[in-house]
BAPALUM-413531 format. One record per atom (N, C-alpha, C): x, y, z; residue in three letters. Coordinates in steps of 0.2 Angstrom, whole numbers, plus 5000, padded with zeros to 4 digits. Each point is the difference from the previous one (the first is absolute). Layout:
// BAPALUM-413531
XYZALA;...
***
This chain:
// BAPALUM-413531
500449945000UNK;499650055000UNK;500650075000UNK;500349985003UNK;500450085000UNK;500350034994UNK;500349964996UNK;500450014994UNK;499450034995UNK;499449965001UNK;499250044995UNK;500050075005UNK;500150025005UNK;499850075002UNK;500550034999UNK;500749985001UNK;500550044998UNK;500150034991UNK;499649954995UNK;500050014994UNK;499550044999UNK;499450005004UNK;499450065000UNK;500450065002UNK;500350015004UNK;500250055004UNK;500450044994UNK;500549964997UNK;500550034995UNK;499650014994UNK;499649974998UNK;499650034994UNK;499550055000UNK;499750015008UNK;499650075000UNK;500550065000UNK;500649985005UNK;500250085002UNK;500350024993UNK;500449954995UNK;500250034994UNK;499750014995UNK;499449965000UNK;499550074997UNK;499850065001UNK;499850005006UNK;500050055004UNK;500550064999UNK;500849995001UNK;500350064999UNK;500350004994UNK;499649954993UNK;500250034994UNK;499250034996UNK;499650015003UNK;499450004998UNK;499850104998UNK;499849994994UNK;500150094997UNK;499750045006UNK;500450065000UNK;499650055005UNK;499550054997UNK;499449965000UNK;499650034994UNK;499349955004UNK;499550055001UNK;499349965001UNK;499749964994UNK;499649955003UNK;499749964994UNK;499250025000UNK;499849954993UNK;499550044998UNK;499449935005UNK;499450015001UNK;499649975001UNK;500049985006UNK;500350035006UNK;500149985006UNK;499549975004UNK;499450015000UNK;499449975003UNK;500049924998UNK;500149984993UNK;499949944998UNK;500849975001UNK;500450035000UNK;500549965004UNK;500049975006UNK;499850055005UNK;499949985007UNK;499349945001UNK;499650004995UNK;499549945000UNK;500349954998UNK;500549994995UNK;500449944997UNK;500550005004UNK;500550045006UNK;500249985004UNK;499849955004UNK;499450045003UNK;499649965006UNK;499949924998UNK;499750004994UNK;499749944999UNK;500749934999UNK;500450044996UNK;500649964999UNK;500349985009UNK;500050045002UNK;500149995010UNK;499949945003UNK;499349984998UNK;499449975002UNK;500049944996UNK;500350004995UNK;500149924995UNK;500449945006UNK;500650035003UNK;500449945003UNK;499649985008UNK;499750035003UNK;499749995003UNK;499549974999UNK;499549994997UNK;499549994997UNK;500349934998UNK;500549994996UNK;500349925000UNK;500249965006UNK;500250055004UNK;500249975007UNK;499449975003UNK;499450035000UNK;499449995004UNK;499749934996UNK;500150004992UNK;500049944997UNK;500449945002UNK;500650024999UNK;500349945002UNK;499949965008UNK;500050055003UNK;499849985009UNK;499449954999UNK;499450024998UNK;499249985000UNK;500349934997UNK;500150004994UNK;500049934999UNK;500649975003UNK;500650005000UNK;500449965006UNK;499650005006UNK;499850025006UNK;499749995004UNK;499449955000UNK;499650034995UNK;499549944996UNK;500249925000UNK;500749995000UNK;500249964995UNK;500349945005UNK;500250045005UNK;500349995007UNK;499349975005UNK;499850035000UNK;499249985002UNK;499949944999UNK;499850004992UNK;499749945000UNK;500549944998UNK;500650014999UNK;500649945000UNK;500450025006UNK;499849985006UNK;500550025005UNK;500749955001UNK;499849944997UNK;500649955001UNK;500650034993UNK;499850054997UNK;500450024995UNK;500350074999UNK;500050025007UNK;499950085001UNK;500750024999UNK;500549975001UNK;500850014998UNK;500050024993UNK;499849954995UNK;499950004994UNK;499750074996UNK;499450015004UNK;499650074999UNK;500750065001UNK;500350005006UNK;500350055003UNK;500750024993UNK;500049954999UNK;500649984997UNK;499950044992UNK;499249974998UNK;499850054995UNK;499950085001UNK;499750025006UNK;500150065001UNK;500650054999UNK;500549965004UNK;500650034998UNK;500250014994UNK;499949964994UNK;500150014994UNK;499650074998UNK;499350005002UNK;499850034997UNK;500250085003UNK;500150005007UNK;500450075001UNK;500550024995UNK;500349954997UNK;500650054996UNK;499750034994UNK;499649954999UNK;499550034992UNK;499750075001UNK;499750015007UNK;499750055004UNK;500550054999UNK;500749995004UNK;500550065000UNK;500150024994UNK;500349964993UNK;500050034993UNK;499550044997UNK;499349985002UNK;499450054997UNK;500050055005UNK;500150005006UNK;500250075003UNK;500550044999UNK;500649964998UNK;500550054996UNK;499950024993UNK;499649984996UNK;499950014994UNK;499550065001UNK;499549995004UNK;499550065001UNK;500450095003UNK;500549985003UNK;500450065004UNK;500650024994UNK;499949974996UNK;500450024993UNK;499550024997UNK;499449994997UNK;499450014997UNK;499950075002UNK;499850015006UNK;499850045004UNK;500650095001UNK;500849975001UNK;500350054999UNK;500350044993UNK;499949964995UNK;500250014993UNK;499450044995UNK;499549935002UNK;499450014993UNK;499450045004UNK;500050015005UNK;499550045003UNK;500450075002UNK;500550015000UNK;500750055004UNK;499650025006UNK;499949955005UNK;499850035006UNK;500750065003UNK;500649995000UNK;500550055004UNK;499750084995UNK;500049994995UNK;499950074998UNK;499150035001UNK;499849955000UNK;499150035004UNK;500150015007UNK;500549985004UNK;500350025006UNK;500350055001UNK;500350014997UNK;500850065002UNK;499750064994UNK;499750004994UNK;499950044996UNK;499250044999UNK;499749935001UNK;499050024999UNK;500150055009UNK;500049935002UNK;499950035008UNK;500450045002UNK;500650034998UNK;500550045003UNK;500349995007UNK;500349925000UNK;500050005007UNK;500949995000UNK;500450004995UNK;500649994998UNK;500650025006UNK;499550065001UNK;500650015006UNK;499749995009UNK;499749974999UNK;499749995007UNK;500449925002UNK;500450025005UNK;500349935003UNK;499949965001UNK;500349934996UNK;499549945002UNK;499450004998UNK;499550054999UNK;499549984999UNK;499749984994UNK;500450034995UNK;500049974992UNK;500349954999UNK;500449965005UNK;500449955000UNK;499649935001UNK;499550035007UNK;499649945003UNK;499449994996UNK;499750064995UNK;499649984995UNK;500249964993UNK;500750025000UNK;500249984993UNK;500049925003UNK;500349975006UNK;500349945002UNK;499149955002UNK;499450065000UNK;499449965003UNK;499949934994UNK;499950014995UNK;500049944995UNK;500349935002UNK;500650015003UNK;500649955004UNK;499549975006UNK;500150045005UNK;499649975005UNK;499350015002UNK;499750024998UNK;499150014999UNK;499949934999UNK;500149974995UNK;499849934996UNK;500249955007UNK;500750025000UNK;500349945006UNK;499650005004UNK;499950045004UNK;499850025006UNK;499149955000UNK;499650014994UNK;499349964999UNK;500349954999UNK;500449984996UNK;500049934998UNK;500249945007UNK;500550055003UNK;500149965007UNK;499449985006UNK;499450055000UNK;499549985002UNK;499749964998UNK;499949984993UNK;499949944996UNK;500149965003UNK;500749984999UNK;500549975000UNK;499849935008UNK;499750065004UNK;500149985007UNK;499549945002UNK;499550024994UNK;499449935002UNK;500349924997UNK;500649994999UNK;500349974997UNK;500649985007UNK;500350025002UNK;500349985006UNK;499649995007UNK;499550035000UNK;499350005005UNK;499749914999UNK;499849994995UNK;499849954997UNK;500449935003UNK;500750024999UNK;500749945000UNK;499950005010UNK;499950045002UNK;500350005007UNK;499349995004UNK;499550014996UNK;499349955006UNK;500049934996UNK;500549994995UNK;499849914997UNK;500549965005UNK;500550025002UNK;500649985001UNK;500150025008UNK;499749955003UNK;500050015007UNK;500650025003UNK;500549954999UNK;500649995003UNK;500450085000UNK;499850034995UNK;500350054997UNK;499650075004UNK;499450004999UNK;499750035004UNK;500050025008UNK;500349945003UNK;500150005007UNK;500750065001UNK;500450004996UNK;500750034998UNK;500050074999UNK;499350004993UNK;500050084999UNK;499550055003UNK;500250065002UNK;499450025003UNK;499550064994UNK;499449975004UNK;499450034995UNK;500450074997UNK;499750024996UNK;500350064997UNK;499450034994UNK;499850065001UNK;499650034996UNK;500350034993UNK;499650024996UNK;500150004992UNK;500450085001UNK;499850065002UNK;500550065004UNK;500749985001UNK;500149955006UNK;500549985001UNK;500449974996UNK;499849944995UNK;500349984996UNK;500450044995UNK;499550034998UNK;500050064994UNK;500750045003UNK;500050015005UNK;500550075005UNK;500849955000UNK;499849955002UNK;500649945001UNK;500450004991UNK;499749974996UNK;500250024995UNK;500450074994UNK;499550055004UNK;500250054998UNK;500650025003UNK;500249985008UNK;500650015001UNK;500649974997UNK;499949935000UNK;500449954997UNK;500250024994UNK;499650024994UNK;500350014994UNK;499950084999UNK;499550045001UNK;499950074997UNK;500650035004UNK;499950005006UNK;500550025005UNK;500650014999UNK;500449934998UNK;500649994998UNK;500150044994UNK;499750004993UNK;500150044996UNK;499950074999UNK;499450015002UNK;499650085000UNK;500450055005UNK;500149975007UNK;500450055005UNK;500650044996UNK;500549945000UNK;500550044996UNK;500050034994UNK;499549994997UNK;499950044992UNK;499850075004UNK;499449995002UNK;499850065003UNK;500550075002UNK;500649965005UNK;500550055001UNK;500350044997UNK;500249954992UNK;500450024994UNK;499650064996UNK;499449975000UNK;499450064996UNK;500050065003UNK;500049985007UNK;499850085005UNK;500750024999UNK;500549995001UNK;500750034998UNK;500150064995UNK;499649944995UNK;500150034992UNK;499550074998UNK;499550005005UNK;499650045001UNK;500150085004UNK;500449985003UNK;500350045006UNK;500350064995UNK;500549944998UNK;500750044996UNK;499550034993UNK;499549964998UNK;499950054993UNK;499650065001UNK;499650025009UNK;499650045001UNK;500650055002UNK;500649985004UNK;500350045004UNK;500650054994UNK;500149964995UNK;500850004999UNK;499749974989UNK;499550004997UNK;499850014994UNK;500649984996UNK;500450064999UNK;500649994995UNK;500449945002UNK;500049985006UNK;500649965002UNK;499849924997UNK;499250014999UNK;500049934998UNK;500149974992UNK;500050094997UNK;500349994994UNK;500649974998UNK;500449995005UNK;500950004999UNK;499949914998UNK;500349964994UNK;499949935001UNK;500449985006UNK;500450035003UNK;500349955005UNK;499750035007UNK;499350025000UNK;499650025007UNK;500049935002UNK;499949954998UNK;499849935003UNK;500549975006UNK;500650044999UNK;500549985005UNK;499850025007UNK;499650065000UNK;499850035006UNK;499749935004UNK;499649964998UNK;499649955002UNK;500549955004UNK;500649994999UNK;500449935002UNK;500050025008UNK;500250075005UNK;499950015007UNK;499449955001UNK;499450054998UNK;499449965002UNK;499849935000UNK;500149974993UNK;500049945000UNK;500349965003UNK;500750025003UNK;500549965004UNK;499749985007UNK;499750075003UNK;499850025005UNK;499449955001UNK;499550004994UNK;499549964999UNK;500049925002UNK;500649964996UNK;500249955002UNK;500249985005UNK;500250045005UNK;500450005006UNK;499349975005UNK;499650064999UNK;499350025005UNK;499549944996UNK;500249964996UNK;499449964998UNK;499849955005UNK;500549975006UNK;499649965003UNK;499850025006UNK;500150085003UNK;499650015003UNK;499250004998UNK;500050054992UNK;499349984997UNK;499749955000UNK;500349944999UNK;499649945000UNK;499849985007UNK;500350015004UNK;499849975008UNK;499550065002UNK;499850064997UNK;499650045002UNK;499550004997UNK;500049974992UNK;499450004996UNK;499749935001UNK;500549945002UNK;499749955003UNK;499750005004UNK;499649955003UNK;499949985006UNK;500449965005UNK;500350015002UNK;500849975005UNK;499850025007UNK;500449955002UNK;500250005006UNK;500549965003UNK;500450015006UNK;500849985001UNK;499749935001UNK;500449954997UNK;500149925003UNK;500150005007UNK;499649955004UNK;499750005008UNK;500849985002UNK;500449995005UNK;500549995003UNK;499749925001UNK;500649944998UNK;499849945002UNK;500649954997UNK;499849954997UNK;500649954999UNK;500150014993UNK;499450004994UNK;500250034996UNK;500250064997UNK;499950045004UNK;500450084999UNK;500750005002UNK;500349955005UNK;500749995001UNK;500249954996UNK;499849974996UNK;500349964994UNK;500150064995UNK;499550024998UNK;500050064995UNK;500750034999UNK;500050025009UNK;500650065002UNK;500549964997UNK;500049935003UNK;500749965000UNK;500350004993UNK;499549984993UNK;500150004996UNK;500350084995UNK;499650065003UNK;500150064997UNK;500950025002UNK;500149985007UNK;500750015003UNK;500549964995UNK;499949924999UNK;500449974997UNK;500150014992UNK;499450024998UNK;500350044992UNK;500350075001UNK;499950035005UNK;500450095001UNK;499450044996UNK;499449985001UNK;499650054997UNK;499650025007UNK;500150074999UNK;499750045006UNK;499350044999UNK;499750005002UNK;499150034998UNK;499950035008UNK;499550054999UNK;499650055005UNK;499849955003UNK;499449954997UNK;499449985004UNK;499949934995UNK;499849955003UNK;499449954997UNK;499550015001UNK;499650014994UNK;499250015000UNK;499449964998UNK;499749985001UNK;499349975000UNK;499550024993UNK;500150014996UNK;499550014994UNK;499349965000UNK;499450055004UNK;499449995000UNK;499649974995UNK;499849974996UNK;499749994996UNK;499349975000UNK;499949985006UNK;499349965000UNK;500149934997UNK;500549964999UNK;500349954998UNK;499949994994UNK;500050054997UNK;500049994992UNK;500650024996UNK;500649995003UNK;500650004996UNK;500549975004UNK;500649974995UNK;500149945002UNK;500950024999UNK;500350055003UNK;500750024998UNK;500450035005UNK;500450034998UNK;500550035006UNK;500650054994UNK;500450045005UNK;500350054996UNK;500550045003UNK;500550014998UNK;500550045006UNK;500250074993UNK;499950075003UNK;499850044996UNK;500550065004UNK;500550034996UNK;500550045002UNK;500650004997UNK;500350075000UNK;500950004998UNK;500150015005UNK;499950055004UNK;500350035007UNK;499649945007UNK;500549985004UNK;499949945003UNK;499650055006UNK;500050065002UNK;499750035004UNK;499250004998UNK;499950004994UNK;499450014997UNK;499749954995UNK;500449935003UNK;499749944996UNK;499649955005UNK;499349974998UNK;499849995001UNK;499749934999UNK;500049945004UNK;499849934998UNK;499149995000UNK;499749984996UNK;499349995000UNK;500049954998UNK;499549965004UNK;499649934999UNK;499450015001UNK;499749974996UNK;499150025000UNK;499849925005UNK;499550025003UNK;499649985006UNK;499949924998UNK;499850004993UNK;499749924996UNK;500649955000UNK;500850044998UNK;500549964999UNK;500149975008UNK;499950045004UNK;500149975007UNK;499549955002UNK;499450024999UNK;499749945002UNK;500149944994UNK;500150014995UNK;499949914995UNK;500949995002UNK;500450035000UNK;500849965001UNK;500149995008UNK;500349945001UNK;500450005005UNK;500750045001UNK;500250015006UNK;500450045002UNK;500849994995UNK;500249934999UNK;500549984996UNK;500050034992UNK;499449994995UNK;499650024996UNK;500250084998UNK;499650045007UNK;500150085001UNK;500750014998UNK;500549985005UNK;500750024999UNK;500249974993UNK;499949974996UNK;500349984994UNK;499650074994UNK;499350035003UNK;500150054996UNK;500250045001UNK;500150035007UNK;500550065000UNK;500750004999UNK;500349934999UNK;500650004997UNK;499950024993UNK;499649984996UNK;499950014996UNK;500150084997UNK;499450035004UNK;499950074998UNK;500750045003UNK;500349985006UNK;500750025001UNK;500549994995UNK;500149964996UNK;500349994993UNK;499950064997UNK;499550035000UNK;500050064993UNK;500350045003UNK;499950025006UNK;500450075003UNK;500749975001UNK;500349955001UNK;500849995001UNK;500149994993UNK;499649974995UNK;500550004993UNK;499950074999UNK;499550055001UNK;499950064996UNK;499650004995UNK;499649975001UNK;499549984993UNK;499650074998UNK;499750035007UNK;499750064997UNK;500350054995UNK;500650005003UNK;500550074996UNK;500349964994UNK;500049934999UNK;500249994994UNK;499550034994UNK;499349995002UNK;499349994997UNK;499950074998UNK;500250075003UNK;500050055001UNK;500550024993UNK;500749985003UNK;500449994993UNK;499950004993UNK;499549934999UNK;499849984995UNK;499650044997UNK;499550025004UNK;499650034998UNK;500250064998UNK;500550045001UNK;500350094999UNK;500449974994UNK;500249954998UNK;500549984997UNK;499850044992UNK;499449984998UNK;500050024993UNK;499950105000UNK;499950035005UNK;500050055001UNK;500950045001UNK;500349965004UNK;500550024999UNK;500549994993UNK;499949954998UNK;500250004992UNK;499850044995UNK;499350005001UNK;499650064995UNK;500350095003UNK;500250005004UNK;500350055003UNK;500550034997UNK;500649945001UNK;500749994999UNK;500150024992UNK;499549964998UNK;500149994992UNK;499750074996UNK;499550045005UNK;499950074996UNK;500450065003UNK;500549985005UNK;500450055001UNK;500750014994UNK;500249934999UNK;500550004995UNK;499950004993UNK;499350004998UNK;499649994993UNK;499350045002UNK;500250064999UNK;499450055003UNK;499349984994UNK;500250014994UNK;499649984994UNK;499649944999UNK;500349945005UNK;499849945001UNK;499249994998UNK;499850025007UNK;499250014999UNK;499650034996UNK;500250044996UNK;499650044995UNK;500149964992UNK;500649965002UNK;500049944993UNK;499749965002UNK;499949955003UNK;499949965002UNK;499150025002UNK;499750065000UNK;499350014999UNK;500050004993UNK;500550044997UNK;499750004991UNK;500049944996UNK;500449965003UNK;499949924998UNK;499649964999UNK;499550015007UNK;499449985003UNK;499450024995UNK;500350085000UNK;499450044996UNK;500049974992UNK;500449974998UNK;500149974994UNK;499749944998UNK;500049965006UNK;499449934998UNK;499450005004UNK;499850085001UNK;499450005000UNK;499850035009UNK;500350005002UNK;499950025007UNK;500250075003UNK;499350055000UNK;500150075001UNK;500350015006UNK;500250055003UNK;500250035006UNK;499749985005UNK;499150014998UNK;499649995005UNK;499949945002UNK;500249954994UNK;500149935002UNK;500449985005UNK;500750034999UNK;500449975002UNK;500050035006UNK;499850065003UNK;499850025008UNK;499649945004UNK;499450014996UNK;499449975002UNK;499949925001UNK;500449964995UNK;500149935000UNK;500549964999UNK;500650034997UNK;500549974998UNK;500450005008UNK;500150065003UNK;500450015006UNK;499749965005UNK;499250005002UNK;499749965008UNK;500049934997UNK;500149974992UNK;500049945000UNK;500849975000UNK;500450054999UNK;500749975001UNK;500149995007UNK;499950055004UNK;500050005009UNK;499749955000UNK;499449984999UNK;499749945003UNK;500349934998UNK;500250004992UNK;500449935001UNK;500449995002UNK;500550075001UNK;500849985004UNK;499749985007UNK;499750035003UNK;499649985008UNK;499749934999UNK;499549984996UNK;499949955000UNK;500349924997UNK;500550034996UNK;500449934998UNK;500850015003UNK;500350065001UNK;500749985002UNK;500050015007UNK;499750055002UNK;499850015008UNK;499749935004UNK;499749994998UNK;499649945000UNK;500249925002UNK;500550004994UNK;500449945000UNK;500650005005UNK;500450085002UNK;500550005003UNK;499749985009UNK;499350045000UNK;499949995005UNK;499949945002UNK;499649954998UNK;499649945000UNK;501149965001UNK;500450004996UNK;500549985003UNK;500350015007UNK;500050055002UNK;500250035005UNK;499449975006UNK;499649994999UNK;499549945005UNK;500149955001UNK;500449984994UNK;500549915000UNK;500550025005UNK;500350045000UNK;500750025004UNK;499650015006UNK;499550025003UNK;499750035007UNK;499849935001UNK;499849944998UNK;499949945000UNK;500749965005UNK;500450024995UNK;500649955001UNK;500450045007UNK;499950075000UNK;500150025008UNK;499649995006UNK;499349964998UNK;499649975005UNK;500249965003UNK;500449954995UNK;500349935001UNK;500650005002UNK;500750065001UNK;500649995001UNK;500149985006UNK;500449965003UNK;500249975006UNK;500749984999UNK;500450005006UNK;500650005001UNK;500249925000UNK;499549955002UNK;500049935000UNK;499549994994UNK;500249904998UNK;499649994994UNK;499349985006UNK;500049975006UNK;499449985001UNK;499650085002UNK;500450055004UNK;499450055000UNK;499750004992UNK;500650034995UNK;499750014994UNK;499549964997UNK;499849945003UNK;499549974997UNK;499450015003UNK;500050015007UNK;499550025004UNK;499750054998UNK;500550085000UNK;499750054997UNK;499749984991UNK;500149974998UNK;499849984993UNK;499249975001UNK;500149965005UNK;499449974999UNK;499550045004UNK;500250045004UNK;499450065005UNK;499650034994UNK;500850024996UNK;499650064993UNK;499649964995UNK;500049964999UNK;499849964994UNK;499249985004UNK;499949995006UNK;499449985003UNK;499650075000UNK;500450055003UNK;499750074998UNK;499750014993UNK;500450004997UNK;499750014993UNK;499449974997UNK;500049925002UNK;499349974999UNK;499650025004UNK;500250005006UNK;499350045005UNK;499650074996UNK;500850044998UNK;499450074998UNK;499749974995UNK;500249954994UNK;499850024994UNK;499349955001UNK;499949945005UNK;499349985000UNK;499750045005UNK;500050035005UNK;499650055003UNK;499750074996UNK;500450014997UNK;499950054996UNK;499550024993UNK;500149914998UNK;499750004994UNK;500250014993UNK;500850005003UNK;500250024992UNK;500249964995UNK;500050024993UNK;500349954997UNK;500749955000UNK;500449975003UNK;500549984999UNK;500650034995UNK;499549984994UNK;500450024994UNK;499950084997UNK;499950035001UNK;499950064999UNK;500550065002UNK;500250024994UNK;500650065002UNK;499850044999UNK;500250045006UNK;499950085001UNK;500350044997UNK;499950075002UNK;500550054995UNK;500850015004UNK;499850005005UNK;500749995005UNK;500249945002UNK;499649975002UNK;500149935002UNK;499949934994UNK;500549955004UNK;500049964994UNK;499349935003UNK;499749974997UNK;499649955002UNK;500149955006UNK;499750005004UNK;500249955007UNK;500349934997UNK;499749994996UNK;500349924997UNK;500750014998UNK;500150044997UNK;500750014997UNK;500550025007UNK;499950045003UNK;500250025006UNK;500349945004UNK;499449975000UNK;500149925005UNK;500449964997UNK;500050014994UNK;500549954995UNK;500750015001UNK;499950084999UNK;500950045000UNK;500549975008UNK;499550025007UNK;500149995005UNK;500349935002UNK;499649954997UNK;500249945000UNK;500849974997UNK;499950014993UNK;500650004995UNK;500650025006UNK;499950075001UNK;500650015002UNK;500249985007UNK;499449985003UNK;500349965007UNK;500349944999UNK;499949964996UNK;500349934996UNK;500750034997UNK;500150054996UNK;500650034997UNK;500150065001UNK;500650005005UNK;500150105003UNK;500450024994UNK;500449964996UNK;500150044993UNK;499750044996UNK;499349985001UNK;499450044995UNK;499950075002UNK;499949995007UNK;500050065003UNK;500750055002UNK;500449984999UNK;500650034999UNK;500150034993UNK;499849974995UNK;499850034992UNK;499750065000UNK;499549965004UNK;499350055000UNK;500250085003UNK;500450005004UNK;500250055004UNK;500450044996UNK;500649964997UNK;500650034997UNK;499550054994UNK;499549974999UNK;499750024993UNK;499650085000UNK;499749995007UNK;499850055003UNK;500550075000UNK;500549985004UNK;500550045000UNK;500250054996UNK;500049954992UNK;500250014995UNK;499750084997UNK;499349985000UNK;499450045000UNK;500150075003UNK;500149975007UNK;500250095003UNK;500550024999UNK;500549984995UNK;500550024999UNK;499950054992UNK;499749964997UNK;499650034995UNK;499750064999UNK;499650015006UNK;499450055001UNK;500550075002UNK;500549985005UNK;500550065000UNK;500350014995UNK;500549964996UNK;500350014996UNK;499650064993UNK;499249995000UNK;499750034995UNK;499850075006UNK;500149995003UNK;499850095004UNK;500550035000UNK;500949975000UNK;500550035000UNK;500250034994UNK;499849944996UNK;500150044992UNK;499550064998UNK;499550015004UNK;499450035000UNK;500550075003UNK;500249995006UNK;500350075002UNK;500750024994UNK;500249964999UNK;500650024996UNK;499850034995UNK;499449984997UNK;499750054993UNK;499850075002UNK;499950005006UNK;499750075002UNK;500750045004UNK;500449965001UNK;500650055002UNK;500550014993UNK;500149964996UNK;500150024991UNK;499850054997UNK;499249995000UNK;499750064996UNK;500150075004UNK;500350005007UNK;500150075003UNK;500850025001UNK;500349954996UNK;500850024999UNK;500050074995UNK;
***
């Protein structure tokens, strides 16, 4: 879900920033079409939910199969929603309508919230419809109903909004707010092609403060003192991972997950969901924590951020070394039929999305394997086998309890089946794990080398 949401945000914001600064015709008709299009995804969600709920109740022995079909249908729903966001932003010219026809271009964040409405309004309404499926499963499975606290539709929607929208939209609104303030205070400054550099300090601050934002935005509480907390603290000490606090993320038993967030140890938190603590025994919880600690110890967040910013760094270095390259490339693309508007509105967002989906996604999945290896590392063979067994059991439990397809590959995560196969193979053949780690080190050196090359281009162009 996160990658589709990020893609929708890229599409909406890019089309908004490159939209013509002139009013559009037939504004009332465009508003009606926009509202109608925003209701299509929720209507689709209501239809899917009603069909699946009816199927679950009529065929209770196969409720898991119905749930799997529902998960596949949600992917289709996400693609339809993404297409509608593009339709509203480009064909209906919604950003122009908000900023030019309604005169809200200088209203700090007001125009941005309205422009992004086709993203979050259909999602909120769709989650309200999807609630019926979760509720039907809770009522059907007595065992899970005993573990899961009853939750109303509003709280269900709020939980999803915090988990998905909050994680993407909150940082985005901070960035847009900074741009709006700069545009209001110094319009000429934003005309400078290098004005984007002023965002680097606040963005760095935002990354550092992100764990505090998560701890505030999610409903969390300190993990109570006891045997489990002492063992988790021992694991953190063994891995030399300093954190501010271990927090329990209260999800009403909806999410089965854990995370370690924070670049700075004084603002670093461990998040463990309530359902993870309920469903997994202590040894498996510890194995999951070791995996999450591996992401921090191996600097995976930093590597992802560097890879994400690599195209911008290379393009900036190339543009400084050869100032006419962007115009030349634009002329070449125009020759094959891509106008300047199409390049800005479609080619650039599509290239960013493809890079994020393919390159960043593939690299993140490799880092996930490395974190799996970290969870199983130990000084002795016996201890390594014990940790591997606990981690394998944890992955299997999470797969079964979450109802996930073990063969489904996500954007940032490999399939559970491939992770289990990899961990078992690495345990049987340690040289396999060593070769894998060497390969990842080579990838990291390549990323660093490309940044150095970009920096060298900038320096040489200024000499």
